[in-house]
LUMDRENLO-660897 format. One record per residue: z, x, y of N, C-alpha, C in turn; residue in one letter. Coordinates in steps of 0.2 Angstrom, whole numbers, plus 2048, in hexadecimal, padded with zeros to 3 digits. Example, Ala and Ser with C-alpha at 12.3 -4.5 7.8 and 13.67 -1.06 7.14 Angstrom:
<pts>
8278427E482783E7EA8278427F0A;8238407F58248447FB827840800S;
</pts>
This chain:
<pts>
7A67F17D57AA7F27D07B17EC7CDX;7AE7EB7C87B27E47C37B87E67C6X;7BD7E17C47C57DF7C57C57E27BEX;7C57E47B87C47E47AE7C57ED7B2X;7BE7EE7B77BE7F67B77C57F97BBX;7C47F57C27CB7F87C77D17F77C2X;7D37F47BF7D97F37B97DA7FA7B5X;7D37FA7B37D58007AD7D58067B2X;7D28087B87D080E7BC7D980E7BFX;7DC8087BF7E480A7C37E980A7BEX;7E98067B77EB80C7B17EB8137B0X;7E58137B27E581B7AF7E881F7B5X;7E881F7BB7E981F7C07F381F7C4X;7F481B7BF7FD81B7C07FE8207BAX;7FC81E7B47FE8237AF7FD8297AFX;7F982D7B57F58327B57FC8347BCX;7FD8317BF8038337C38098347C0X;80D8307BC81182F7BA8128377B4X;80E8387B180C83E7AD80D8447B1X;8098437B68048487B88098517BAX;80F8507BB8158557BA8178597B4X;8158537AE8178567A88128567A4X;80E8597A58078587A280785B799X;80485679680585A78F80486078DX;8078637858058667827FE86777FX;7FC86B77A7F686C7787F8867773X;7FE86776F7FD8657697FF85B76AX;7FE85A7708038537747FC850770X;7F88507727F384A7737F084976AX;7F08507697EE84F7617F285075AX;7FA84F75A80084F7597FC84B751X;80084E74D80084A747805849743X;80B84A74781184874581183E745X;81983E743818837742818833746X;81B83574D81883175181582C756X;80D835751808832754804829754X;8008287587FC8227567F9821750X;7F781F74C7F381D7477EB81B74AX;7E481B7477E181B7497E0811747X;7E48107417E880A7427EB806746X;7EE8097497F28047507EE805757X;7E88087567E680775E7E080175DX;7E17FC7647DD7F77637D67F9765X;7D07F77617CB7FA7637C87F676AX;7C37F876A7C07F67717BE7EF770X;7BA7ED76A7B97E87697BD7E0769X;7C27E67687C87E07687CA7DF76EX;7C97E37727CB7E177E7C77DF77EX;7C17DE77B7B97DB77D7BB7D477BX;7BD7D37787BF7CA7757C27C7777X;7C97CB77A7CC7C777E7CC7C2782X;7CD7BC7817CC7B67877D17B4789X;7D27AF78E7D67AD7957DA7AB78EX;7D97A77897E17A57867E37AA783X;7DF7AF7807E67B477D7E87B9783X;7E77B97897ED7BC78C7F17B878EX;7F27B078D7F67AC7917FB7AA78AX;7F97AB7847FB7AC77F8007AF77DX;7FD7B97808007BD77D8087BF780X;80A7BB78680F7BE7888147B9783X;81B7B97838217B57808217AE782X;8207B07898237AA78E81C7A578EX;8167A878980F7A178A80D7A3792X;80F7AA7958097AB79A80E7A67A2X;8137A57A18157A27A88197A77ABX;81C7AD7AB81F7B27B081C7B37B3X;81F7B57BA8197B77BD8177BE7BCX;8157C27C08137CB7BC8137CE7C3X;8137D17C38137D77C980C7DC7CCX;80D7E17CE8077E07D18037E57CAX;8067EB7C78037EE7C28027E77BBX;8077E67BC8067DC7B77FE7DA7B7X;7FC7D97BB7F57D47BF7EF7D87BAX;7F17DF7BE7EC7E57BC7EC7E87B5X;7F27E57B07ED7E47A87EF7E17A7X;7F07DA7A87ED7D47A57E47D47A9X;7E17D77AE7DC7D57AE7DA7DC7AAX;7DD7E07AA7D97E37A67D77E279EX;7DD7DC79B7DB7D97947D67D6795X;7D57D57997CE7CF7997C67D1798X;7C37CF7977BC7D07927B77CF79AX;7B57D679A7B17D179F7AC7CE7A0X;7AC7CC7A67A97C47A77AB7BD7A6X;7B27BD7A47B87BA7A27BB7B87A9X;7B97B57AA7BB7B27B17C17AD7B1X;7C17A97AD7C87A67AB7CE7A97A9X;7CC7AF7A77D17B47A57D57B77ABX;7D07BA7AE7D17BC7B47D87B77BDX;7D37B37BB7D77AD7BF7DD7AE7BAX;7DE7AA7B67E67A97B27EB7AF7B4X;7E97B57B57EB7BB7B57F07BA7BCX;7E97BD7C17EB7BC7C77F07B47CCX;7F07B07C67F57A87C87FA7AC7C7X;7FB7B17C38037B17C08047B87C5X;8047BA7C78057BE7CC80B7BB7D3X;80E7BE7D38147BC7DA80D7BE7E0X;8107BB7E280E7BB7EC80E7C37EEX;8137C87EC8157CE7EE80E7D07EAX;80F7CF7E380B7D37DE8027D47E5X;7FF7CF7E17FA7CD7E57FA7D07EDX;7FE7D17EF7FC7D27F57FB7DC7F3X;8007E07F07FF7E57EB7F77E67ECX;7F57E27E97F07E27E47EB7E27E8X;7EA7DC7ED7E67DD7F27E37E37F5X;7E87E77F87EB7ED7FB7E67F37F4X;7E67F37EF7E37F57EC7DC7F67EDX;7DB7ED7EB7D47EE7EA7CD7EE7F2X;7D47EE7F67D17ED7FD7CF7F67FEX;7D47F97FB7D28017FD7CB8027F9X;7CC8037F17C68037EC7C08027EFX;7BF7FA7F37BA7F87F47B77FB7F9X;7BC7FF8007BB8028057B7809806X;7BC80B7FE7BA8137FF7B38137F9X;7B280C7F77AB80F7F07AF8107EDX;7B780F7E97B88127E47B58107DDX;7B28137D87B280F7D17B68137CCX;7B88187CE7BC81C7C87C281E7CAX;7C88217C87CF8247C67CF82A7CCX;7C882D7CD7C98337D27C88317DBX;7C482C7DB7C38287E27CC8267E3X;7CE8217DE7D781F7DF7D98237E2X;7DB8297DE7DF82E7DF7DF8327E8X;7D98317E77D78367EF7D78307F3X;7D782A7F57D68277F97DB8207FCX;7DC81F7F57E28197F57E78187EEX;7EA8207F17F48227ED7F781E7F1X;7F981D7F67FE8197F87FC8117F5X;7F780D7F67F78077F47F88067EDX;7F580C7E87F680E7E17FE80D7DFX;8018117E580A8147E380E80E7E4X;80980C7E980E8037EE80C7FE7E7X;8087FF7E48087F97DD80C7FC7D7X;80E8027D78128027D18178037D4X;81B8017D88228007DC8248087DDX;82180B7DD8228127E38208177E9X;8258187EC8238197F281F8227F1X;81F8247EC81F82B7EA8218307F0X;8238317F58258367F982D8347FAX;8308397FC83783C7FD83983A807X;83D83680683E83480F843839813X;84583E80E84A84380F846846816X;84C84681C84884D820841849824X;83F84382383983F82583B83882BX;83983882F83A83283483682D831X;83B82783083882182B83981A834X;83781783283980F83083E80C82DX;84480982E848805829849800827X;8417FB82B8427F582A83B7F5830X;8397EC82E8327EB8338357EA839X;8327EA83E8317E98448337E2848X;8387E084E83A7DD8508387D9856X;83A7D48558387D185D8317CF85FX;82B7D18598277CF85C8267C685BX;81F7C386081E7BF85F8197BB85EX;8167B685D8107B485780A7B585CX;80A7B18628047B48698087B7870X;8017BA8728047BC8797FD7BC87DX;8007B68857FA7B88897F97BF88BX;7F47C188B7F17C988C7F47CC893X;7F67CF8917F97D28988017D3898X;8047D089480A7CD89680F7D2892X;8157D389481B7D889281A7D588BX;81D7DA8858207DC87F8257DF880X;82B7DC8798307E08798317E0871X;8307E68708327E68698387EC866X;8397E985E83F7EE85E83D7F3857X;83D7FA85683C7FE85184080084DX;844800846849803843847807842X;84B80D84484981284084F81883DX;84F81C83A85481F833855826839X;85A82A83485E82F83885A83583AX;85483483585083B83A84D83883EX;84B83284484483184884983484EX;84783785284583985A84283585EX;83D83385D83883086383182B85FX;83282686282D82085E82881F863X;82381F86181D81C865819818862X;81781286581680D86380C80C868X;8078088628048068667FE800864X;7FE7FB8677FB7F78657F27F6863X;7F27F385D7EA7F585B7E67EF858X;7E17EE8587DB7E78567DD7E884FX;7DC7E384D7DB7E18447D57E0846X;7D17E48417CB7E383D7C87E8843X;7C87EC8467C47F284B7C97F784CX;7C97FD8507CB8038527CC802859X;7CB7FC85C7D07F98617D67FC865X;7D78008697E080386B7DF7FE871X;7E67F98717E67F78797EB7FB87CX;7F08008787F580487D7FC80387AX;80080887B80680787980B80987CX;80F80E87A81581188081A81787AX;81E81987E82181D87882881E87DX;82D81E87883682087983A826873X;83D82B87784282D875846828873X;84982986C84F824868852829865X;85A82286586082686085F82685BX;85F82A85585F82A84E86282384DX;86181F84686481B843865816849X;86081584B86080F84F85B809852X;85A8038548577FF85485380185BX;84E80585B84B808863849802865X;84980086C8477FB86F8407FD873X;8397FA8738347FC8778317F587BX;8307F988182B7F38858247F6885X;8207F28848187F38878167ED887X;80D7ED88A80A7E788C8057E5887X;8057DD8868017DC8817F87DE886X;7F57E18847EF7E68887F07E4890X;7EA7E08957E97E289B7EA7D989AX;7EA7D58A17E87CF8A47E07CF8A2X;7DD7CA89F7D87C88A07D57CC89BX;7D87D18977D47D58907D37D388BX;7D57D78877D37D687F7D87D187AX;7D47CC8787D77C98747D47C886EX;7D87C586A7D77C48617DE7C685EX;7DF7C68597E47CD8547E57D3853X;7ED7D38567F07D98547F57DB853X;7F67E38507FC7E484F7FF7EA852X;8057ED84F8067F48518087F984DX;8057FE84E80580684B80C80984DX;80E80C84881581084C81481784AX;81581A84D81782384B81E82484CX;82182884B82782B84B82783384CX;82B83685082C83C85083383F84EX;83484484983D84684683F84C84EX;83A84D85483D84F85983C84B85FX;84084E86484084886E83A84C86EX;83584887582E84887682984B86EX;82984B86782784E865823855865X;82A85A86782A861867828863862X;82486686082286B85982887185BX;82987385282786E84E82B86984CX;82786384982885C84B82585A842X;82985384082884F83A82484783EX;81D84783D81C84384081B83C839X;81D83783B81B83183581782B83AX;81182B83780F82683980D820836X;80F81883781081283480980F837X;8028108317FE80B8357FB80982DX;7F380682D7F180282A7EB807827X;7EB8068217E780B81E7E080C820X;7DD8058247D78038267D87FD82AX;7D58028317D67FC8387D27F4837X;7CD7F98337C77F68357C47EC831X;7C97ED82D7CC7E78287CD7E182BX;7CE7DC8267D17D782A7DB7D8826X;7DF7D482A7E47D58257E67D381FX;7E77D68197E87D38147F07CF814X;7F07CA8127F67C58107FC7CB80DX;8017CC8128097D080E8057D7811X;8017DA8127FF7E18148057E4817X;8077EA81580C7EC8168097F5818X;80C7F881E80C7FD81F80B803819X;80780A81B80480E81980A81581CX;80C81981980F81E81D80B82481EX;80B82882380582F82380A832827X;80E83982281183D82580F845823X;81084782B80E84D82E813853831X;81385982D81985F831813862835X;81585E83B81086284281486A842X;81086F84381487684581487A83FX;81587583881587883180E87782DX;80F87B82780787A82380887781EX;80B87081D80C86D81880786881BX;8058668157FF86081580285A819X;7FC85681B80084E81B801849814X;80584581580784180D80683A810X;80383880C80383080E80A82B809X;80B82680980F82580780D81A807X;81081A80581181380381780E807X;81980880881F80480C81F7FF809X;8267FB80D8267F58088277F0810X;8267F38168257F181C81F7F081EX;81F7E68208197E18218177E4827X;8107E482780F7E482E80C7DD832X;80F7DB83580F7D883A80A7D583FX;8087D283E8007D28448047CB849X;7FE7C884F8017C58547F97C4857X;7F97BF85B7F47C085F7F77BF867X;7F07C386A7EE7C48717EB7BE873X;7EC7B98787E87B487A7E67B4883X;
</pts>
């Protein structure tokens, strides 16, 4: 899927999310009132296809120097003619560091799932798209959540050495479970779990695998429970990567998966702004 097609699909999806709860009436789409857009006001496909990188740069009141957020990058690329690589590169160059990390999350998810249309992105990449749009899409009331990034992680550990980390949790969290996962595969090295005080910095002790064990780049996945010992019924909120088997993208953030265990509610996927911090085991 080309950059331009990705941009168009993203635009369709974001508009769909915003308007989904308020569908138009039968007359909305074909309104003939004064507010309706006339055919003369609509930009033709030829106008879009003829857009060059110079047109994109000059269309901004600041001459194309303002940093773009994630939707801005996709909107800019969507204006580029098919095959106009300089235009695409100019759009990407204007993206902020945070925006480009969010863009990369969307593209990795789209390519991982083989998405070529809106339906596929909506089904498989909703968290990444909502994060790009600046929305989490989830209500945190009554849900155990992390309130910030993991603390205490070193850049590297000898295999088998002890680790002590802090996990900041909210008032709805009663138990924290952490696990060490390899970046780029599904390898799990081990973890630990503790009942914790709500609204606290939970301190957990674990080991960087075993002596003479697996080495490489790893990260911490976190599971939070709303009850002591995760006693049913409870809400479980897992902070993990969308795909453990891919390389860690710059600025990649956790995605939450919320489950009401013992209740009929379906799992809910939510974007976060909490960075995933990798470390080496040597």
